[in-house]
Legacy VTK file of the C-alpha trace (Angstrom):
# vtk DataFile Version 3.0
C-alpha trace
ASCII
DATASET POLYDATA
POINTS 90 float
-0.022 0.011 -0.006
2.803 2.145 0.757
3.941 3.063 -3.103
-0.118 2.897 -4.098
-0.155 5.601 -1.206
2.323 7.682 -2.432
0.603 7.401 -5.908
-2.685 8.628 -4.641
-1.205 11.429 -2.740
0.744 12.740 -5.815
-2.416 12.072 -8.015
-4.194 14.129 -5.288
-2.093 17.104 -5.407
-2.301 17.173 -9.124
-5.599 16.985 -9.234
-6.081 20.040 -6.728
-2.709 22.323 -8.544
-3.511 21.079 -12.037
-0.185 21.884 -12.783
2.446 19.498 -13.588
5.310 21.649 -12.869
4.265 22.642 -9.331
3.374 19.243 -8.511
6.293 17.678 -9.875
8.500 20.513 -7.813
5.969 20.022 -4.330
6.234 16.312 -4.631
9.747 15.816 -5.296
9.318 13.932 -8.347
10.924 14.602 -11.857
8.342 15.887 -14.463
8.652 12.694 -16.250
8.407 10.269 -13.527
5.141 12.228 -13.122
3.591 11.753 -16.525
4.511 8.195 -15.936
2.811 7.729 -12.902
-0.569 9.449 -14.460
-0.061 7.435 -17.388
0.166 4.104 -14.919
-2.844 4.901 -13.236
-4.665 5.811 -16.341
-3.975 2.297 -18.102
-4.660 0.650 -14.992
-8.039 2.355 -14.734
-8.316 2.118 -19.010
-9.509 5.767 -18.228
-7.806 9.424 -18.972
-8.023 11.254 -15.646
-6.857 14.453 -17.322
-7.029 16.466 -20.259
-3.636 17.941 -20.908
-3.046 20.802 -23.053
-0.272 22.808 -23.823
-0.854 25.331 -21.305
-3.646 23.914 -18.918
-4.655 20.398 -17.404
-8.077 19.749 -16.122
-9.561 16.743 -14.785
-11.948 14.596 -16.788
-15.406 13.281 -15.237
-13.352 9.974 -14.631
-10.409 12.131 -13.017
-13.126 13.473 -10.492
-14.606 10.110 -9.893
-11.262 8.725 -9.083
-10.776 11.503 -6.955
-13.115 10.857 -4.378
-11.755 7.180 -4.475
-8.271 8.170 -3.869
-9.390 10.541 -0.543
-11.492 7.397 0.590
-8.573 5.070 0.411
-6.344 7.510 2.074
-8.588 8.526 4.583
-9.218 4.326 5.291
-5.404 3.855 5.483
-4.909 6.417 7.884
-7.599 5.616 10.184
-6.520 1.967 10.063
-2.998 3.063 10.904
-4.274 4.888 13.813
-6.254 2.037 14.882
-10.110 3.945 14.450
-11.296 1.276 11.969
-12.276 -2.439 11.979
-9.843 -4.084 9.465
-12.766 -5.807 7.815
-13.912 -2.484 6.415
-10.525 -2.106 4.426
LINES 1 91
90 0 1 2 3 4 5 6 7 8 9 10 11 12 13 14 15 16 17 18 19 20 21 22 23 24 25 26 27 28 29 30 31 32 33 34 35 36 37 38 39 40 41 42 43 44 45 46 47 48 49 50 51 52 53 54 55 56 57 58 59 60 61 62 63 64 65 66 67 68 69 70 71 72 73 74 75 76 77 78 79 80 81 82 83 84 85 86 87 88 89
């Protein structure tokens, strides 16, 4: 879950900032690594998460849906780590 957790956190940062440059800098990953991370997520989901243009980035409908999943997954993980959730709920 640790690698998945990092991917979800980076995805959420990008979903909030809508800036590959800022997310790359803030999350301490190269722009190429960030692009590959997004491409891997999109390949696993079979859906585009972002519409990327030369000067703008926007979440797709699937990206907004995945953002909700990512928030919920990280909340559950954090609650589990703090002992607040029955492991069966995960």
